[in-house]
matplotlib code that plots the C-alpha trace (Angstrom):
import matplotlib.pyplot as plt

x = [8.7, 11.5, 12.4, 15.2, 15.3, 18.6, 20.5, 22.2, 18.9, 17.0, 18.7, 16.9, 13.4, 11.1, 8.8, 5.5, 2.3, 3.8, 0.9, -0.2, -3.3, -4.3, -7.1, -4.5, -1.6, 0.3, 3.6, 3.5, 3.9, 2.6, 4.1, 3.9, 7.1, 8.4, 11.3, 12.7, 15.1, 16.8, 15.1, 18.2, 16.5, 17.0, 14.3, 12.4, 10.4, 6.8, 5.9, 8.9, 10.2, 13.8, 16.1, 16.3, 19.8, 21.1, 22.9, 26.2, 24.6, 24.5, 21.4, 19.0, 18.2, 14.6, 13.2, 10.5, 8.6, 7.0, 4.9, 4.6, 2.9, 5.7, 5.4, 8.1, 8.4, 10.9, 14.1, 12.6, 9.4, 10.5, 13.0, 10.2, 8.1, 10.5, 10.3, 8.7, 7.2, 9.8, 12.7, 14.8, 15.8, 18.1, 16.5, 19.0, 16.8, 13.2, 11.2, 8.2, 4.7, 1.4, -2.0, -5.2, -8.5, -12.0, -14.0, -17.7, -18.6, -16.6, -13.6, -10.1, -7.4, -3.8, -1.7, 2.0, 3.9, 7.4, 8.0, 10.9, 12.8, 15.8, 16.8, 19.1, 18.4, 20.1, 23.0, 22.2, 20.0, 22.8, 22.1, 18.7, 15.4, 15.2, 12.8, 10.0, 7.4, 4.7, 1.2, -0.1, -2.5, 0.3, 2.2, -0.8, -1.4, 2.1, 0.9, -0.6, -0.9, -0.2, 2.5, 4.2, 4.4, 5.5, 8.3, 9.6, 9.4, 11.7, 14.2, 13.6, 14.1, 14.5, 10.9, 8.7, 6.0, 2.7, 1.3, -0.4, -2.7]
y = [9.2, 6.7, 3.2, 1.7, -2.0, -3.6, -0.3, 1.9, 3.9, 1.0, 1.4, 2.7, 1.6, 2.3, -0.7, -0.6, -2.6, -6.1, -8.4, -11.7, -11.9, -15.5, -14.9, -13.8, -16.4, -18.1, -17.5, -13.7, -11.1, -7.7, -4.4, -0.6, 0.8, 4.4, 5.8, 9.3, 11.2, 14.6, 17.2, 19.4, 22.2, 23.2, 22.5, 25.6, 26.3, 26.8, 29.5, 31.7, 31.0, 30.5, 27.6, 25.0, 24.2, 21.0, 21.0, 21.9, 24.9, 23.1, 23.5, 20.4, 19.0, 18.9, 15.3, 14.0, 11.1, 8.0, 5.2, 1.7, -1.6, -4.2, -8.0, -10.3, -13.7, -16.4, -16.0, -12.7, -14.3, -15.8, -13.0, -10.4, -11.9, -10.6, -7.0, -4.5, -1.1, 1.6, -0.7, 0.3, -2.3, -2.4, -4.3, -6.6, -8.3, -7.6, -6.3, -4.3, -5.5, -4.0, -5.4, -4.3, -4.3, -3.0, -1.1, -1.7, 1.1, -0.2, 2.1, 0.5, 0.7, -0.1, -1.0, -0.8, -2.7, -3.9, -7.6, -8.3, -11.6, -10.7, -7.9, -7.0, -4.8, -1.3, -1.0, 2.7, 5.5, 7.9, 9.5, 7.9, 9.5, 12.1, 11.8, 14.2, 12.0, 13.6, 12.3, 9.9, 12.4, 14.9, 12.0, 10.6, 13.9, 13.6, 10.8, 12.2, 9.0, 5.3, 6.1, 8.5, 6.0, 3.1, 5.2, 6.6, 3.1, 1.8, 4.6, 6.2, 9.8, 10.8, 9.9, 12.9, 12.7, 14.4, 13.1, 10.1, 7.6]
z = [-10.5, -10.9, -9.9, -11.9, -11.0, -10.5, -10.8, -8.1, -8.1, -6.7, -3.3, -0.2, -1.2, 1.7, 2.5, 4.3, 4.7, 4.0, 3.6, 2.2, -0.1, 0.0, -2.4, -5.0, -4.3, -1.5, -3.1, -3.5, -0.7, -1.4, 0.1, -0.5, -1.7, -1.8, -3.5, -3.7, -6.0, -5.7, -8.0, -8.3, -6.4, -2.8, -0.2, 0.6, 3.7, 2.3, 4.9, 4.7, 1.3, 2.7, 1.8, 4.5, 5.8, 7.7, 10.9, 9.2, 7.3, 4.0, 1.9, 2.1, -1.4, -2.4, -3.1, -5.3, -4.0, -5.7, -4.5, -6.0, -5.4, -4.9, -5.2, -3.5, -5.4, -5.6, -3.6, -2.0, -0.8, 2.6, 3.5, 2.8, 5.4, 8.1, 6.7, 9.0, 8.3, 7.7, 6.6, 3.6, 1.1, -2.0, -4.9, -6.4, -9.1, -10.3, -13.1, -13.9, -15.0, -15.8, -15.3, -17.4, -15.7, -16.1, -13.6, -12.8, -15.2, -18.1, -17.5, -18.3, -15.6, -15.7, -12.7, -12.9, -10.2, -9.3, -9.0, -6.7, -6.8, -4.8, -2.4, 0.6, 3.5, 3.1, 5.5, 6.1, 4.7, 4.0, 0.8, 0.8, 1.8, 4.3, 7.4, 6.3, 4.4, 2.1, 2.2, -0.3, -1.6, -2.5, -4.4, -6.2, -8.1, -9.7, -11.9, -15.1, -17.2, -17.2, -20.0, -17.7, -14.9, -17.0, -18.8, -15.5, -13.9, -16.6, -16.2, -19.6, -18.8, -22.5, -23.3, -23.1, -20.4, -20.1, -23.3, -21.6, -23.4]

ax = plt.figure().add_subplot(projection="3d")
ax.plot(x, y, z, "-o")
ax.set_aspect("equal")
plt.show()
């Protein structure tokens, strides 16, 4: 998982389900965000085990997908109202926050989300995500701990993951 805010890696962020939650705030717009990164491996057909090639015969790179909650605020609030499902944005300015909450049985939960204060529309998706989208269920299984999610969101690839908290 990775989302490096304000960096070249915060380009081609897929936006969906843009909504207002008036019970939360009238000055925050919520959305689901999806990013991807190349894994360094080639994409393989799961049935045949063969490497998948593009229309030019070049191997297609495998991608790992991550999903995030996004909150548009400040200068990004009004422009985000015009976003439609499936649009790609480049995050110009933003930061990461986390919320602690307690479930009904006393379990502690931490939600890590991206706060976006400025963005532009991506001019194209060349080099961005490919058209094949994985299911939410397949992505959610990749999150092993809050610590892993928080470190990867902040772009700290040198911090070991898997330890959790």
